[in-house]
Steps between C-alpha positions, in 0.01 A plus 500: 500500500266791432232493766224667302215254473702227669401304803697615799661260744347415836622529857478214750164635622360499145518876455639648181872571480545792259879458481498167315301318236326170567762317294773611742325523836214297650380433853771721648798338330688508174382227265856435379807530722784598271772751438446799276713332234289184518185711462644666190588156359141390565325811362713612204424208266126580521534865402520466120164322493345720769599818313384377162860477381573864579768402752769239456614281785831688509316833525281359776803383696660843468181678609447264793863532614447878523147496642495209746754655741254789550221265614422461870576126489854547373609808699 
């Protein structure tokens, strides 16, 4: 998720966690415990609507499969 203008996640002490968005990380823990593949299955169907139809679900899955392994959570 692009972090520009987004609410960042929070650490257990309430401080901001700049590595994760609030949808993924709150109060020092991930909001959803899942595998990378399960996260792709959860996120990809929302992309066509969230991109104004500029990205298909298949394109989103492909992009996520390339990008997610580079994220701190999935390394």
